[in-house]
All heavy atoms as atom14 arrays in JSON, in Angstrom:
{
  "sequence": "MIMDKYVCEVCGWVYDPAVGDPENGIAPGTPFAGLPDDWVCPLCGVGKDQFELEN",
  "atom14_mask": [
    [1, 1, 1, 1, 1, 1, 1, 1, 0, 0, 0, 0, 0, 0],
    [1, 1, 1, 1, 1, 1, 1, 1, 0, 0, 0, 0, 0, 0],
    [1, 1, 1, 1, 1, 1, 1, 1, 0, 0, 0, 0, 0, 0],
    [1, 1, 1, 1, 1, 1, 1, 1, 0, 0, 0, 0, 0, 0],
    [1, 1, 1, 1, 1, 1, 1, 1, 1, 0, 0, 0, 0, 0],
    [1, 1, 1, 1, 1, 1, 1, 1, 1, 1, 1, 1, 0, 0],
    [1, 1, 1, 1, 1, 1, 1, 0, 0, 0, 0, 0, 0, 0],
    [1, 1, 1, 1, 1, 1, 0, 0, 0, 0, 0, 0, 0, 0],
    [1, 1, 1, 1, 1, 1, 1, 1, 1, 0, 0, 0, 0, 0],
    [1, 1, 1, 1, 1, 1, 1, 0, 0, 0, 0, 0, 0, 0],
    [1, 1, 1, 1, 1, 1, 0, 0, 0, 0, 0, 0, 0, 0],
    [1, 1, 1, 1, 0, 0, 0, 0, 0, 0, 0, 0, 0, 0],
    [1, 1, 1, 1, 1, 1, 1, 1, 1, 1, 1, 1, 1, 1],
    [1, 1, 1, 1, 1, 1, 1, 0, 0, 0, 0, 0, 0, 0],
    [1, 1, 1, 1, 1, 1, 1, 1, 1, 1, 1, 1, 0, 0],
    [1, 1, 1, 1, 1, 1, 1, 1, 0, 0, 0, 0, 0, 0],
    [1, 1, 1, 1, 1, 1, 1, 0, 0, 0, 0, 0, 0, 0],
    [1, 1, 1, 1, 1, 0, 0, 0, 0, 0, 0, 0, 0, 0],
    [1, 1, 1, 1, 1, 1, 1, 0, 0, 0, 0, 0, 0, 0],
    [1, 1, 1, 1, 0, 0, 0, 0, 0, 0, 0, 0, 0, 0],
    [1, 1, 1, 1, 1, 1, 1, 1, 0, 0, 0, 0, 0, 0],
    [1, 1, 1, 1, 1, 1, 1, 0, 0, 0, 0, 0, 0, 0],
    [1, 1, 1, 1, 1, 1, 1, 1, 1, 0, 0, 0, 0, 0],
    [1, 1, 1, 1, 1, 1, 1, 1, 0, 0, 0, 0, 0, 0],
    [1, 1, 1, 1, 0, 0, 0, 0, 0, 0, 0, 0, 0, 0],
    [1, 1, 1, 1, 1, 1, 1, 1, 0, 0, 0, 0, 0, 0],
    [1, 1, 1, 1, 1, 0, 0, 0, 0, 0, 0, 0, 0, 0],
    [1, 1, 1, 1, 1, 1, 1, 0, 0, 0, 0, 0, 0, 0],
    [1, 1, 1, 1, 0, 0, 0, 0, 0, 0, 0, 0, 0, 0],
    [1, 1, 1, 1, 1, 1, 1, 0, 0, 0, 0, 0, 0, 0],
    [1, 1, 1, 1, 1, 1, 1, 0, 0, 0, 0, 0, 0, 0],
    [1, 1, 1, 1, 1, 1, 1, 1, 1, 1, 1, 0, 0, 0],
    [1, 1, 1, 1, 1, 0, 0, 0, 0, 0, 0, 0, 0, 0],
    [1, 1, 1, 1, 0, 0, 0, 0, 0, 0, 0, 0, 0, 0],
    [1, 1, 1, 1, 1, 1, 1, 1, 0, 0, 0, 0, 0, 0],
    [1, 1, 1, 1, 1, 1, 1, 0, 0, 0, 0, 0, 0, 0],
    [1, 1, 1, 1, 1, 1, 1, 1, 0, 0, 0, 0, 0, 0],
    [1, 1, 1, 1, 1, 1, 1, 1, 0, 0, 0, 0, 0, 0],
    [1, 1, 1, 1, 1, 1, 1, 1, 1, 1, 1, 1, 1, 1],
    [1, 1, 1, 1, 1, 1, 1, 0, 0, 0, 0, 0, 0, 0],
    [1, 1, 1, 1, 1, 1, 0, 0, 0, 0, 0, 0, 0, 0],
    [1, 1, 1, 1, 1, 1, 1, 0, 0, 0, 0, 0, 0, 0],
    [1, 1, 1, 1, 1, 1, 1, 1, 0, 0, 0, 0, 0, 0],
    [1, 1, 1, 1, 1, 1, 0, 0, 0, 0, 0, 0, 0, 0],
    [1, 1, 1, 1, 0, 0, 0, 0, 0, 0, 0, 0, 0, 0],
    [1, 1, 1, 1, 1, 1, 1, 0, 0, 0, 0, 0, 0, 0],
    [1, 1, 1, 1, 0, 0, 0, 0, 0, 0, 0, 0, 0, 0],
    [1, 1, 1, 1, 1, 1, 1, 1, 1, 0, 0, 0, 0, 0],
    [1, 1, 1, 1, 1, 1, 1, 1, 0, 0, 0, 0, 0, 0],
    [1, 1, 1, 1, 1, 1, 1, 1, 1, 0, 0, 0, 0, 0],
    [1, 1, 1, 1, 1, 1, 1, 1, 1, 1, 1, 0, 0, 0],
    [1, 1, 1, 1, 1, 1, 1, 1, 1, 0, 0, 0, 0, 0],
    [1, 1, 1, 1, 1, 1, 1, 1, 0, 0, 0, 0, 0, 0],
    [1, 1, 1, 1, 1, 1, 1, 1, 1, 0, 0, 0, 0, 0],
    [1, 1, 1, 1, 1, 1, 1, 1, 0, 0, 0, 0, 0, 0]
  ],
  "atom14_positions": [
    [[-5.26, 4.54, 5.74], [-3.85, 4.78, 6.06], [-3.38, 6.07, 5.38], [-3.54, 6.25, 4.18], [-3.0, 3.6, 5.57], [-1.53, 3.78, 5.78], [-0.65, 2.35, 5.1], [1.0, 2.95, 5.16], [0.0, 0.0, 0.0], [0.0, 0.0, 0.0], [0.0, 0.0, 0.0], [0.0, 0.0, 0.0], [0.0, 0.0, 0.0], [0.0, 0.0, 0.0]],
    [[-2.83, 6.97, 6.15], [-2.33, 8.23, 5.62], [-0.85, 8.08, 5.28], [-0.06, 7.64, 6.11], [-2.53, 9.38, 6.62], [-4.02, 9.58, 6.88], [-1.88, 10.65, 6.11], [-4.32, 10.59, 7.96], [0.0, 0.0, 0.0], [0.0, 0.0, 0.0], [0.0, 0.0, 0.0], [0.0, 0.0, 0.0], [0.0, 0.0, 0.0], [0.0, 0.0, 0.0]],
    [[-0.51, 8.4, 4.04], [0.89, 8.31, 3.61], [1.48, 9.71, 3.56], [0.78, 10.69, 3.3], [0.98, 7.65, 2.24], [0.62, 6.17, 2.28], [0.85, 5.35, 0.69], [-0.72, 5.69, -0.09], [0.0, 0.0, 0.0], [0.0, 0.0, 0.0], [0.0, 0.0, 0.0], [0.0, 0.0, 0.0], [0.0, 0.0, 0.0], [0.0, 0.0, 0.0]],
    [[2.78, 9.78, 3.79], [3.49, 11.06, 3.81], [3.55, 11.68, 2.43], [3.74, 11.01, 1.42], [4.92, 10.87, 4.32], [4.98, 10.48, 5.78], [4.11, 10.94, 6.55], [5.88, 9.72, 6.16], [0.0, 0.0, 0.0], [0.0, 0.0, 0.0], [0.0, 0.0, 0.0], [0.0, 0.0, 0.0], [0.0, 0.0, 0.0], [0.0, 0.0, 0.0]],
    [[3.42, 13.0, 2.39], [3.6, 13.77, 1.17], [5.04, 14.27, 1.14], [5.65, 14.49, 2.18], [2.64, 14.96, 1.14], [1.18, 14.58, 1.09], [0.31, 15.82, 1.1], [-1.16, 15.45, 1.13], [-2.01, 16.66, 1.16], [0.0, 0.0, 0.0], [0.0, 0.0, 0.0], [0.0, 0.0, 0.0], [0.0, 0.0, 0.0], [0.0, 0.0, 0.0]],
    [[5.56, 14.42, -0.06], [6.92, 14.92, -0.24], [6.88, 16.13, -1.15], [6.14, 16.15, -2.13], [7.82, 13.84, -0.84], [8.24, 12.81, 0.19], [7.37, 11.81, 0.6], [9.5, 12.86, 0.77], [7.74, 10.88, 1.55], [9.88, 11.93, 1.73], [9.0, 10.95, 2.11], [9.38, 10.04, 3.06], [0.0, 0.0, 0.0], [0.0, 0.0, 0.0]],
    [[7.7, 17.13, -0.82], [7.72, 18.37, -1.59], [9.06, 18.53, -2.3], [10.12, 18.23, -1.75], [7.41, 19.59, -0.68], [8.45, 19.74, 0.41], [7.3, 20.86, -1.49], [0.0, 0.0, 0.0], [0.0, 0.0, 0.0], [0.0, 0.0, 0.0], [0.0, 0.0, 0.0], [0.0, 0.0, 0.0], [0.0, 0.0, 0.0], [0.0, 0.0, 0.0]],
    [[8.99, 19.0, -3.55], [10.19, 19.25, -4.34], [10.88, 20.5, -3.8], [10.27, 21.56, -3.69], [9.81, 19.45, -5.81], [11.21, 19.81, -6.88], [0.0, 0.0, 0.0], [0.0, 0.0, 0.0], [0.0, 0.0, 0.0], [0.0, 0.0, 0.0], [0.0, 0.0, 0.0], [0.0, 0.0, 0.0], [0.0, 0.0, 0.0], [0.0, 0.0, 0.0]],
    [[12.15, 20.36, -3.45], [12.91, 21.49, -2.9], [13.18, 22.55, -3.95], [13.47, 23.7, -3.61], [14.23, 20.99, -2.32], [14.07, 20.05, -1.16], [15.41, 19.47, -0.68], [16.41, 19.54, -1.43], [15.44, 18.97, 0.43], [0.0, 0.0, 0.0], [0.0, 0.0, 0.0], [0.0, 0.0, 0.0], [0.0, 0.0, 0.0], [0.0, 0.0, 0.0]],
    [[13.1, 22.19, -5.22], [13.42, 23.12, -6.3], [12.21, 23.98, -6.68], [12.3, 25.2, -6.73], [13.96, 22.36, -7.54], [14.19, 23.31, -8.7], [15.24, 21.61, -7.18], [0.0, 0.0, 0.0], [0.0, 0.0, 0.0], [0.0, 0.0, 0.0], [0.0, 0.0, 0.0], [0.0, 0.0, 0.0], [0.0, 0.0, 0.0], [0.0, 0.0, 0.0]],
    [[11.05, 23.34, -6.9], [9.91, 24.1, -7.42], [8.7, 24.13, -6.49], [7.75, 24.87, -6.73], [9.48, 23.56, -8.79], [8.66, 21.95, -8.73], [0.0, 0.0, 0.0], [0.0, 0.0, 0.0], [0.0, 0.0, 0.0], [0.0, 0.0, 0.0], [0.0, 0.0, 0.0], [0.0, 0.0, 0.0], [0.0, 0.0, 0.0], [0.0, 0.0, 0.0]],
    [[8.7, 23.29, -5.45], [7.6, 23.3, -4.51], [6.45, 22.37, -4.84], [5.46, 22.31, -4.1], [0.0, 0.0, 0.0], [0.0, 0.0, 0.0], [0.0, 0.0, 0.0], [0.0, 0.0, 0.0], [0.0, 0.0, 0.0], [0.0, 0.0, 0.0], [0.0, 0.0, 0.0], [0.0, 0.0, 0.0], [0.0, 0.0, 0.0], [0.0, 0.0, 0.0]],
    [[6.55, 21.61, -5.94], [5.49, 20.65, -6.29], [5.42, 19.58, -5.21], [6.44, 19.12, -4.7], [5.8, 20.03, -7.65], [4.71, 19.14, -8.16], [3.59, 19.51, -8.82], [4.66, 17.7, -8.08], [2.83, 18.42, -9.14], [3.46, 17.29, -8.69], [5.5, 16.73, -7.53], [3.09, 15.95, -8.79], [5.13, 15.41, -7.62], [3.94, 15.02, -8.24]],
    [[4.21, 19.18, -4.85], [4.02, 18.2, -3.79], [3.57, 16.87, -4.36], [2.57, 16.81, -5.1], [2.99, 18.7, -2.75], [2.72, 17.64, -1.69], [3.48, 19.99, -2.1], [0.0, 0.0, 0.0], [0.0, 0.0, 0.0], [0.0, 0.0, 0.0], [0.0, 0.0, 0.0], [0.0, 0.0, 0.0], [0.0, 0.0, 0.0], [0.0, 0.0, 0.0]],
    [[4.32, 15.8, -4.04], [3.88, 14.45, -4.4], [2.95, 13.96, -3.3], [3.35, 13.81, -2.15], [5.06, 13.48, -4.54], [4.57, 12.09, -4.83], [4.1, 11.77, -6.1], [4.5, 11.11, -3.84], [3.58, 10.51, -6.37], [3.99, 9.86, -4.1], [3.53, 9.56, -5.37], [3.01, 8.31, -5.64], [0.0, 0.0, 0.0], [0.0, 0.0, 0.0]],
    [[1.69, 13.72, -3.67], [0.68, 13.21, -2.76], [0.38, 11.77, -3.15], [-0.17, 11.51, -4.22], [-0.58, 14.06, -2.87], [-1.67, 13.64, -1.9], [-1.56, 12.56, -1.29], [-2.65, 14.39, -1.78], [0.0, 0.0, 0.0], [0.0, 0.0, 0.0], [0.0, 0.0, 0.0], [0.0, 0.0, 0.0], [0.0, 0.0, 0.0], [0.0, 0.0, 0.0]],
    [[0.76, 10.8, -2.29], [0.55, 9.39, -2.63], [-0.91, 9.05, -2.92], [-1.19, 8.13, -3.68], [1.05, 8.64, -1.39], [1.95, 9.59, -0.7], [1.43, 10.97, -1.01], [0.0, 0.0, 0.0], [0.0, 0.0, 0.0], [0.0, 0.0, 0.0], [0.0, 0.0, 0.0], [0.0, 0.0, 0.0], [0.0, 0.0, 0.0], [0.0, 0.0, 0.0]],
    [[-1.84, 9.77, -2.31], [-3.26, 9.51, -2.55], [-3.65, 9.81, -4.0], [-4.58, 9.22, -4.54], [-4.11, 10.32, -1.59], [0.0, 0.0, 0.0], [0.0, 0.0, 0.0], [0.0, 0.0, 0.0], [0.0, 0.0, 0.0], [0.0, 0.0, 0.0], [0.0, 0.0, 0.0], [0.0, 0.0, 0.0], [0.0, 0.0, 0.0], [0.0, 0.0, 0.0]],
    [[-2.9, 10.73, -4.62], [-3.17, 11.12, -6.0], [-2.24, 10.39, -6.96], [-2.63, 10.01, -8.07], [-2.98, 12.65, -6.17], [-3.18, 13.08, -7.62], [-3.95, 13.4, -5.25], [0.0, 0.0, 0.0], [0.0, 0.0, 0.0], [0.0, 0.0, 0.0], [0.0, 0.0, 0.0], [0.0, 0.0, 0.0], [0.0, 0.0, 0.0], [0.0, 0.0, 0.0]],
    [[-0.99, 10.16, -6.54], [0.0, 9.55, -7.43], [0.45, 10.55, -8.48], [0.37, 11.76, -8.29], [0.0, 0.0, 0.0], [0.0, 0.0, 0.0], [0.0, 0.0, 0.0], [0.0, 0.0, 0.0], [0.0, 0.0, 0.0], [0.0, 0.0, 0.0], [0.0, 0.0, 0.0], [0.0, 0.0, 0.0], [0.0, 0.0, 0.0], [0.0, 0.0, 0.0]],
    [[0.89, 10.04, -9.61], [1.29, 10.86, -10.75], [0.81, 10.13, -12.0], [1.61, 9.6, -12.78], [2.82, 11.03, -10.74], [3.33, 11.94, -11.85], [2.51, 12.62, -12.5], [4.55, 11.94, -12.08], [0.0, 0.0, 0.0], [0.0, 0.0, 0.0], [0.0, 0.0, 0.0], [0.0, 0.0, 0.0], [0.0, 0.0, 0.0], [0.0, 0.0, 0.0]],
    [[-0.53, 10.06, -12.18], [-1.1, 9.25, -13.25], [-0.59, 9.6, -14.65], [-0.47, 8.72, -15.49], [-2.61, 9.51, -13.16], [-2.85, 10.22, -11.89], [-1.54, 10.74, -11.39], [0.0, 0.0, 0.0], [0.0, 0.0, 0.0], [0.0, 0.0, 0.0], [0.0, 0.0, 0.0], [0.0, 0.0, 0.0], [0.0, 0.0, 0.0], [0.0, 0.0, 0.0]],
    [[-0.28, 10.87, -14.89], [0.21, 11.28, -16.21], [1.55, 10.64, -16.54], [1.93, 10.54, -17.7], [0.32, 12.79, -16.3], [-1.03, 13.49, -16.26], [-0.91, 15.0, -16.35], [0.22, 15.51, -16.47], [-1.96, 15.67, -16.26], [0.0, 0.0, 0.0], [0.0, 0.0, 0.0], [0.0, 0.0, 0.0], [0.0, 0.0, 0.0], [0.0, 0.0, 0.0]],
    [[2.26, 10.2, -15.49], [3.56, 9.56, -15.69], [3.55, 8.1, -15.25], [4.6, 7.53, -14.93], [4.65, 10.36, -14.96], [4.84, 11.72, -15.61], [5.23, 11.81, -16.76], [4.54, 12.78, -14.89], [0.0, 0.0, 0.0], [0.0, 0.0, 0.0], [0.0, 0.0, 0.0], [0.0, 0.0, 0.0], [0.0, 0.0, 0.0], [0.0, 0.0, 0.0]],
    [[2.37, 7.49, -15.2], [2.25, 6.06, -14.93], [2.32, 5.66, -13.48], [2.5, 4.48, -13.18], [0.0, 0.0, 0.0], [0.0, 0.0, 0.0], [0.0, 0.0, 0.0], [0.0, 0.0, 0.0], [0.0, 0.0, 0.0], [0.0, 0.0, 0.0], [0.0, 0.0, 0.0], [0.0, 0.0, 0.0], [0.0, 0.0, 0.0], [0.0, 0.0, 0.0]],
    [[2.19, 6.61, -12.55], [2.23, 6.3, -11.13], [0.8, 6.29, -10.59], [0.13, 7.32, -10.56], [3.08, 7.33, -10.34], [4.48, 7.47, -10.96], [3.15, 6.97, -8.87], [5.3, 6.2, -10.99], [0.0, 0.0, 0.0], [0.0, 0.0, 0.0], [0.0, 0.0, 0.0], [0.0, 0.0, 0.0], [0.0, 0.0, 0.0], [0.0, 0.0, 0.0]],
    [[0.35, 5.12, -10.18], [-1.04, 4.94, -9.74], [-1.28, 5.6, -8.38], [-0.38, 5.65, -7.54], [-1.37, 3.46, -9.65], [0.0, 0.0, 0.0], [0.0, 0.0, 0.0], [0.0, 0.0, 0.0], [0.0, 0.0, 0.0], [0.0, 0.0, 0.0], [0.0, 0.0, 0.0], [0.0, 0.0, 0.0], [0.0, 0.0, 0.0], [0.0, 0.0, 0.0]],
    [[-2.5, 6.09, -8.15], [-2.86, 6.58, -6.82], [-2.62, 5.48, -5.79], [-2.83, 4.3, -6.08], [-4.35, 6.89, -6.95], [-4.55, 7.19, -8.4], [-3.6, 6.26, -9.11], [0.0, 0.0, 0.0], [0.0, 0.0, 0.0], [0.0, 0.0, 0.0], [0.0, 0.0, 0.0], [0.0, 0.0, 0.0], [0.0, 0.0, 0.0], [0.0, 0.0, 0.0]],
    [[-2.16, 5.87, -4.62], [-1.85, 4.9, -3.57], [-0.4, 4.46, -3.55], [0.0, 3.65, -2.71], [0.0, 0.0, 0.0], [0.0, 0.0, 0.0], [0.0, 0.0, 0.0], [0.0, 0.0, 0.0], [0.0, 0.0, 0.0], [0.0, 0.0, 0.0], [0.0, 0.0, 0.0], [0.0, 0.0, 0.0], [0.0, 0.0, 0.0], [0.0, 0.0, 0.0]],
    [[0.42, 5.0, -4.46], [1.84, 4.63, -4.51], [2.62, 5.51, -3.54], [2.65, 6.73, -3.71], [2.41, 4.83, -5.93], [1.65, 4.05, -6.86], [3.88, 4.42, -5.99], [0.0, 0.0, 0.0], [0.0, 0.0, 0.0], [0.0, 0.0, 0.0], [0.0, 0.0, 0.0], [0.0, 0.0, 0.0], [0.0, 0.0, 0.0], [0.0, 0.0, 0.0]],
    [[3.24, 4.9, -2.51], [4.04, 5.71, -1.57], [5.28, 6.26, -2.27], [5.74, 5.71, -3.27], [4.42, 4.72, -0.47], [4.35, 3.38, -1.12], [3.29, 3.48, -2.18], [0.0, 0.0, 0.0], [0.0, 0.0, 0.0], [0.0, 0.0, 0.0], [0.0, 0.0, 0.0], [0.0, 0.0, 0.0], [0.0, 0.0, 0.0], [0.0, 0.0, 0.0]],
    [[5.82, 7.35, -1.71], [7.01, 7.96, -2.31], [8.14, 6.94, -2.44], [8.83, 6.9, -3.47], [7.46, 9.16, -1.47], [8.56, 9.96, -2.12], [8.28, 10.86, -3.13], [9.88, 9.82, -1.72], [9.28, 11.6, -3.75], [10.89, 10.54, -2.32], [10.6, 11.44, -3.34], [0.0, 0.0, 0.0], [0.0, 0.0, 0.0], [0.0, 0.0, 0.0]],
    [[8.31, 6.1, -1.42], [9.38, 5.09, -1.45], [9.17, 4.07, -2.57], [10.11, 3.41, -2.99], [9.47, 4.39, -0.1], [0.0, 0.0, 0.0], [0.0, 0.0, 0.0], [0.0, 0.0, 0.0], [0.0, 0.0, 0.0], [0.0, 0.0, 0.0], [0.0, 0.0, 0.0], [0.0, 0.0, 0.0], [0.0, 0.0, 0.0], [0.0, 0.0, 0.0]],
    [[7.93, 3.96, -3.06], [7.63, 3.01, -4.11], [7.8, 3.56, -5.51], [7.6, 2.84, -6.5], [0.0, 0.0, 0.0], [0.0, 0.0, 0.0], [0.0, 0.0, 0.0], [0.0, 0.0, 0.0], [0.0, 0.0, 0.0], [0.0, 0.0, 0.0], [0.0, 0.0, 0.0], [0.0, 0.0, 0.0], [0.0, 0.0, 0.0], [0.0, 0.0, 0.0]],
    [[8.17, 4.84, -5.62], [8.39, 5.43, -6.94], [9.64, 4.84, -7.57], [10.62, 4.55, -6.87], [8.55, 6.95, -6.83], [7.32, 7.73, -6.37], [7.69, 9.19, -6.14], [6.2, 7.61, -7.37], [0.0, 0.0, 0.0], [0.0, 0.0, 0.0], [0.0, 0.0, 0.0], [0.0, 0.0, 0.0], [0.0, 0.0, 0.0], [0.0, 0.0, 0.0]],
    [[9.64, 4.65, -8.9], [10.85, 4.14, -9.56], [12.04, 5.08, -9.35], [11.85, 6.28, -9.19], [10.47, 4.11, -11.05], [9.0, 4.3, -11.11], [8.56, 4.92, -9.82], [0.0, 0.0, 0.0], [0.0, 0.0, 0.0], [0.0, 0.0, 0.0], [0.0, 0.0, 0.0], [0.0, 0.0, 0.0], [0.0, 0.0, 0.0], [0.0, 0.0, 0.0]],
    [[13.23, 4.53, -9.37], [14.44, 5.33, -9.15], [14.6, 6.43, -10.21], [15.21, 7.46, -9.94], [15.69, 4.45, -9.15], [15.76, 3.58, -7.9], [15.1, 3.93, -6.89], [16.46, 2.56, -7.93], [0.0, 0.0, 0.0], [0.0, 0.0, 0.0], [0.0, 0.0, 0.0], [0.0, 0.0, 0.0], [0.0, 0.0, 0.0], [0.0, 0.0, 0.0]],
    [[14.05, 6.2, -11.4], [14.22, 7.18, -12.47], [13.05, 8.16, -12.57], [13.0, 8.98, -13.48], [14.44, 6.47, -13.81], [13.25, 5.59, -14.21], [12.32, 5.38, -13.4], [13.27, 5.11, -15.36], [0.0, 0.0, 0.0], [0.0, 0.0, 0.0], [0.0, 0.0, 0.0], [0.0, 0.0, 0.0], [0.0, 0.0, 0.0], [0.0, 0.0, 0.0]],
    [[12.13, 8.1, -11.6], [11.02, 9.05, -11.58], [11.56, 10.45, -11.32], [12.5, 10.64, -10.55], [10.02, 8.66, -10.5], [8.84, 9.57, -10.39], [7.69, 9.53, -11.13], [8.69, 10.69, -9.51], [6.85, 10.54, -10.75], [7.43, 11.28, -9.76], [9.5, 11.26, -8.52], [6.97, 12.38, -9.07], [9.04, 12.36, -7.84], [7.79, 12.91, -8.11]],
    [[10.97, 11.45, -11.99], [11.37, 12.84, -11.79], [10.14, 13.71, -11.53], [9.02, 13.35, -11.87], [12.15, 13.4, -13.02], [13.46, 12.65, -13.22], [11.3, 13.37, -14.27], [0.0, 0.0, 0.0], [0.0, 0.0, 0.0], [0.0, 0.0, 0.0], [0.0, 0.0, 0.0], [0.0, 0.0, 0.0], [0.0, 0.0, 0.0], [0.0, 0.0, 0.0]],
    [[10.38, 14.84, -10.92], [9.32, 15.81, -10.66], [8.63, 16.17, -11.97], [9.3, 16.57, -12.93], [9.9, 17.07, -10.01], [8.67, 18.36, -9.71], [0.0, 0.0, 0.0], [0.0, 0.0, 0.0], [0.0, 0.0, 0.0], [0.0, 0.0, 0.0], [0.0, 0.0, 0.0], [0.0, 0.0, 0.0], [0.0, 0.0, 0.0], [0.0, 0.0, 0.0]],
    [[7.31, 16.02, -12.05], [6.62, 16.32, -13.3], [6.6, 17.81, -13.65], [6.33, 18.18, -14.78], [5.2, 15.81, -13.07], [5.04, 15.74, -11.6], [6.41, 15.51, -11.03], [0.0, 0.0, 0.0], [0.0, 0.0, 0.0], [0.0, 0.0, 0.0], [0.0, 0.0, 0.0], [0.0, 0.0, 0.0], [0.0, 0.0, 0.0], [0.0, 0.0, 0.0]],
    [[6.93, 18.66, -12.7], [6.9, 20.1, -12.94], [8.27, 20.63, -13.4], [8.36, 21.36, -14.38], [6.44, 20.84, -11.7], [6.01, 22.29, -11.87], [4.86, 22.4, -12.86], [5.58, 22.86, -10.54], [0.0, 0.0, 0.0], [0.0, 0.0, 0.0], [0.0, 0.0, 0.0], [0.0, 0.0, 0.0], [0.0, 0.0, 0.0], [0.0, 0.0, 0.0]],
    [[9.33, 20.22, -12.69], [10.65, 20.8, -13.03], [11.7, 19.76, -13.46], [12.77, 20.14, -13.9], [11.16, 21.63, -11.86], [11.71, 20.68, -10.44], [0.0, 0.0, 0.0], [0.0, 0.0, 0.0], [0.0, 0.0, 0.0], [0.0, 0.0, 0.0], [0.0, 0.0, 0.0], [0.0, 0.0, 0.0], [0.0, 0.0, 0.0], [0.0, 0.0, 0.0]],
    [[11.41, 18.47, -13.29], [12.3, 17.43, -13.83], [13.45, 16.97, -12.96], [14.29, 16.22, -13.43], [0.0, 0.0, 0.0], [0.0, 0.0, 0.0], [0.0, 0.0, 0.0], [0.0, 0.0, 0.0], [0.0, 0.0, 0.0], [0.0, 0.0, 0.0], [0.0, 0.0, 0.0], [0.0, 0.0, 0.0], [0.0, 0.0, 0.0], [0.0, 0.0, 0.0]],
    [[13.5, 17.41, -11.69], [14.59, 16.94, -10.82], [14.24, 15.56, -10.27], [13.09, 15.15, -10.24], [14.89, 17.92, -9.67], [15.36, 19.25, -10.22], [13.71, 18.1, -8.74], [0.0, 0.0, 0.0], [0.0, 0.0, 0.0], [0.0, 0.0, 0.0], [0.0, 0.0, 0.0], [0.0, 0.0, 0.0], [0.0, 0.0, 0.0], [0.0, 0.0, 0.0]],
    [[15.27, 14.86, -9.78], [15.1, 13.51, -9.28], [14.55, 13.44, -7.86], [14.39, 14.45, -7.18], [0.0, 0.0, 0.0], [0.0, 0.0, 0.0], [0.0, 0.0, 0.0], [0.0, 0.0, 0.0], [0.0, 0.0, 0.0], [0.0, 0.0, 0.0], [0.0, 0.0, 0.0], [0.0, 0.0, 0.0], [0.0, 0.0, 0.0], [0.0, 0.0, 0.0]],
    [[14.28, 12.2, -7.43], [13.71, 11.95, -6.1], [14.57, 12.5, -4.97], [14.06, 12.85, -3.91], [13.54, 10.44, -5.88], [12.41, 9.83, -6.68], [12.4, 8.31, -6.57], [12.21, 7.82, -5.16], [12.14, 6.36, -5.08], [0.0, 0.0, 0.0], [0.0, 0.0, 0.0], [0.0, 0.0, 0.0], [0.0, 0.0, 0.0], [0.0, 0.0, 0.0]],
    [[15.88, 12.6, -5.21], [16.8, 13.07, -4.16], [16.6, 14.55, -3.85], [17.15, 15.07, -2.87], [18.25, 12.78, -4.53], [18.69, 13.48, -5.8], [17.84, 13.77, -6.68], [19.89, 13.73, -5.94], [0.0, 0.0, 0.0], [0.0, 0.0, 0.0], [0.0, 0.0, 0.0], [0.0, 0.0, 0.0], [0.0, 0.0, 0.0], [0.0, 0.0, 0.0]],
    [[15.81, 15.25, -4.66], [15.56, 16.67, -4.44], [14.22, 16.91, -3.71], [13.76, 18.03, -3.62], [15.55, 17.42, -5.77], [16.88, 17.4, -6.48], [17.96, 18.16, -5.72], [17.78, 19.31, -5.36], [19.07, 17.5, -5.44], [0.0, 0.0, 0.0], [0.0, 0.0, 0.0], [0.0, 0.0, 0.0], [0.0, 0.0, 0.0], [0.0, 0.0, 0.0]],
    [[13.63, 15.83, -3.2], [12.38, 15.93, -2.46], [12.63, 15.73, -0.97], [13.54, 15.01, -0.58], [11.39, 14.85, -2.93], [10.68, 15.22, -4.21], [11.34, 15.21, -5.43], [9.34, 15.56, -4.19], [10.68, 15.54, -6.6], [8.68, 15.9, -5.37], [9.34, 15.88, -6.55], [0.0, 0.0, 0.0], [0.0, 0.0, 0.0], [0.0, 0.0, 0.0]],
    [[11.82, 16.4, -0.16], [11.91, 16.22, 1.28], [10.5, 16.0, 1.84], [9.51, 16.42, 1.25], [12.57, 17.42, 1.94], [11.8, 18.71, 1.82], [12.54, 19.9, 2.44], [13.64, 19.73, 2.97], [11.97, 21.0, 2.41], [0.0, 0.0, 0.0], [0.0, 0.0, 0.0], [0.0, 0.0, 0.0], [0.0, 0.0, 0.0], [0.0, 0.0, 0.0]],
    [[10.44, 15.37, 2.99], [9.18, 15.11, 3.66], [8.48, 16.41, 3.97], [9.08, 17.34, 4.49], [9.44, 14.33, 4.95], [8.21, 13.9, 5.75], [7.33, 12.98, 4.95], [8.67, 13.21, 7.03], [0.0, 0.0, 0.0], [0.0, 0.0, 0.0], [0.0, 0.0, 0.0], [0.0, 0.0, 0.0], [0.0, 0.0, 0.0], [0.0, 0.0, 0.0]],
    [[7.19, 16.49, 3.59], [6.42, 17.7, 3.88], [6.02, 17.71, 5.34], [5.56, 16.73, 5.87], [5.17, 17.74, 3.0], [4.35, 19.0, 3.18], [3.11, 19.01, 2.31], [2.24, 18.14, 2.51], [3.01, 19.88, 1.45], [0.0, 0.0, 0.0], [0.0, 0.0, 0.0], [0.0, 0.0, 0.0], [0.0, 0.0, 0.0], [0.0, 0.0, 0.0]],
    [[6.22, 18.85, 6.0], [5.87, 18.97, 7.42], [4.42, 19.36, 7.58], [3.86, 20.07, 6.84], [6.76, 20.02, 8.1], [8.2, 19.56, 8.14], [8.47, 18.38, 8.23], [9.11, 20.5, 8.03], [0.0, 0.0, 0.0], [0.0, 0.0, 0.0], [0.0, 0.0, 0.0], [0.0, 0.0, 0.0], [0.0, 0.0, 0.0], [0.0, 0.0, 0.0]]
  ]
}
């Protein structure tokens, strides 16, 4: 199953569900919608509301 990637509108960092964000406790396979509400971009620190679906 291919999950959507999301890109940070501020810095361009891409959240790839296949990779997750292990350094911040997010396991590989976690969809963007499954991220905690308080999760922030590991590169620039903005919230989930600053991400958009990658085309």
